[in-house]
C-alpha positions in Angstrom: 0.0 0.0 0.0 1.4 3.4 -0.9 1.5 6.4 1.5 -1.3 8.0 -0.5 -3.5 5.0 -0.3 -2.9 4.6 3.4 -3.7 8.3 4.0 -6.9 8.0 2.1 -7.9 4.9 4.1 -7.2 6.7 7.4 -9.1 9.8 6.3 -12.1 7.7 5.2 -12.3 6.2 8.8 -11.5 9.5 10.6 -14.2 11.7 12.2 -15.1 14.9 10.4 -13.2 17.2 12.8 -10.0 15.3 12.2 -10.5 15.4 8.4 -11.0 19.2 8.7 -7.8 19.6 10.7 -5.8 17.5 8.3 -7.2 19.5 5.3 -6.4 22.8 7.0 -2.8 21.6 7.7 -2.4 20.4 4.2 -3.5 23.8 2.8 -1.1 25.7 5.1 1.7 23.3 4.2 1.2 23.8 0.5 1.0 27.6 0.8 4.1 27.8 3.0 6.2 25.4 0.9 5.6 27.4 -2.3 6.0 31.0 -1.0 8.3 31.1 2.0 11.8 32.1 0.9 13.5 30.0 3.6 11.5 26.8 2.8 14.3 25.5 0.5 16.6 25.4 3.5 14.4 23.2 5.7 16.1 20.0 6.7 19.5 20.7 5.2 21.3 20.4 8.6 21.8 17.1 10.4 20.7 17.0 14.0 24.4 17.3 15.1 24.9 20.3 13.0 21.8 22.0 14.2 22.8 21.4 17.9 26.3 22.8 17.2 24.7 25.9 15.6 22.4 26.3 18.6 25.3 26.1 21.0 27.3 28.6 19.0 24.4 31.1 19.0 23.7 30.6 22.7 27.4 31.1 23.7 28.5 33.7 21.1 25.5 35.7 20.0 23.8 36.4 23.3 26.7 38.2 25.0 26.2 41.9 25.7 29.2 44.0 26.5 27.7 47.0 28.4 31.0 48.9 28.1 31.2 48.5 24.3 29.0 51.6 23.7 
């Protein structure tokens, strides 16, 4: 069974409120994927690279030198 077939099968058995939520999510996903300029960068970092970047930002970018001004 393909993912599409499995999704259709799940949706056929789901209550209307769940179907509405999934449809809303799908519409937002389509709109964001086409128009957001940063969407092409989603998922390009590995988990390790993302953690390293987060650590660098936390340690290097959040420092304020009050005597600098």
